[in-house]
C-alpha positions, 0 to 999 in steps of 0.5 A, a space after each residue: 746396721 744390715 738386716 741381712 741375717 734376719 732376712 736369711 733367718 726368716 727365709 730359713 725358718 720358713 723353708 723348714 716349716 714348709 718342708 715339714 708341712 710337706 713331708 709330715 703327712 707322708 710319714 703319717 701315711 706310711 705309718 697308717 698303711 703299716 697299721 692297716 696291714 697289721 690289722 688285716 693280717 691279724 684278722 686273716 689269722 683270726 679267720 683262718 683259726 676259726 673253723 
């Protein structure tokens, strides 16, 4: 019996997990930057409307 399919599956799963660990923070960073920009714009509009 060959163990090759199990080895390939383990490497594939490991690769997917490592890629997810590398790319997920980038996605969260973009989302956080977008949220911060939205908050800043809201505050600027609020400050502009106050005399």
